[in-house]
C-alpha positions, 0 to 999 in steps of 0.5 A: 042674812043680817043687816052688814055692819062696818067694824073697826079693828082701829077704833075711832076713839083709838084714831082720834089721838093721831089726827090733826087739829082738824079730826082727821088723819093721814092714811097711807096705803102700801098697795096703792101708794095714797096718802090721804087725809081722811075722817077716822069714821072711814078708816081702819075698819073692815066690813063684817070683820068680827061677825059670826056667819052661821048659814044664812045668819050674821051675828055682830054679837063680839062687837057689839057686846065686847069691843064696843063697851071696851072701846068706849072706856079708853078715851076717858083713860087716855085723857087721864094718862095725858094729864099725868093722873094715876089709873085706878086698878079698874081702869089699868084693867080696862086699859090691859084690855084695849091694848091686848085686843089691839093684838089680836083684833086686826085684820092681819091676825085675824087671817093669820089665825085662820091660816094656822087653823088651816095649815094643822087642818091639812096636816091633822085633817078637819077633825083635829078634836080627834088626835090624842095629845100625850103628856110625859108623866113623872115615869116616862122614859125621855124621848128623842124627836128629830124634824122631819118637815117644816112648812111656811106659808104667807098668811092669806089675803083672803078669809076661811070658810065660815067654820074656820073663820068663827072658830078663829073669831071666838080663839082670839075673843079667848086669847085676848083676854089671856093677854090682857091678864099677862099684861097687868103683871108686867112692867109698863112705862108710858114713854112720852114724845118730845115737843115737836114729835109724835108717834104714828100707828100701823095696822098692827100697831102691838108691835113686840121687839126680839130681845137682841139675840133671838133668831126669828127664823127658829121661833117665834116671839111673845109677850113673854120672851124673855128680854123682848118689849111690847109698843103700842103706841096709845096717841101721837104724844104717848107709848106704852112699853111693856116688859117682862123683867121689872123695870126700877124707872119711873112710870112716866119717861120722856124719850128723845127724838131718835127713840120716837122714830125707832119706835115708828120705824118699827110700826112701819115695819110690822104693819101688813097695809095701812100707816096712820099719822097726824102728819103727812110729812112724817109718813113720807119720810118713813115711807121712802126709808122702809117701804121699798115697793108696793104690796102688802107686807104679809107675814109668814107662818111656819109649821114643824114637825119632829117624829119621835125616834122611839115611836113614829106614832108619835110627833111633836108639831111646832107653828109660830109667826115669823116676826117682821121686827128683827132682834136688831131693832133691840139696839135702836128702841129703848127697851128698858 
């Protein structure tokens, strides 16, 4: 087995934007309820998080060839944003990639993907490539599908076996690229906190707010869901908002304290275990309001089967992860 590696899902250069003047970050742990001031190198990371395991071989290729160079380009971009400088096209693409991978590279999302693949294996069998997928052609007679079964499962707290683990990691690399390409074509606004206020982040900082009348128990919410908005704090001073609808407002917008508070509360709701901030007092207030009991805040993965009425050998499968953030938050955060 190769040498183990400490790999950051929240890059150190990113955590530095939420640090105190001494360079440390306050971290709250939902499980132990401990609030500690810690250095960025020892937080926001797990051992071999992105390492591919094949037999006795341990490959760090995803970390060294993809994430490390990507993380290194974020610092200069953030400095330009803080100085109200326009980004070059290449920098916009780098920022889109960085933000996209904040969506897929977290431990919670990796285990979520492994849980989805595990559900599909239980339902379809391990050889998913043997399943025949049929497209409805122009001459196809319309069919009716009726839901017969729903399986709801909390995201596993443990990593999957090596084969499923490797499949999930390679899938997430591809997914990150797709999200980045989508982000580039959407409307970006840099929300700036007023003096004396600051943004916090959780261990799932890419927060998608559903539209006001979205039912999170019926379907998932994603980047391209009509009316949804994405909020990703880039530092304690700046939060990136991404919307799918054209927004005529300026690319920089100063928001009030109520907006900052609502965005921070969504970070708490979306987190699984950890919260990070430059202010312990701010974290204490958020925890008191929103964290009712110790323990992990696990997401739920849903798989539904709807067989064809006319042909029982055919069925539609619908799987999604329930959003932890409900549609009621659309009235509280600055969606437009």
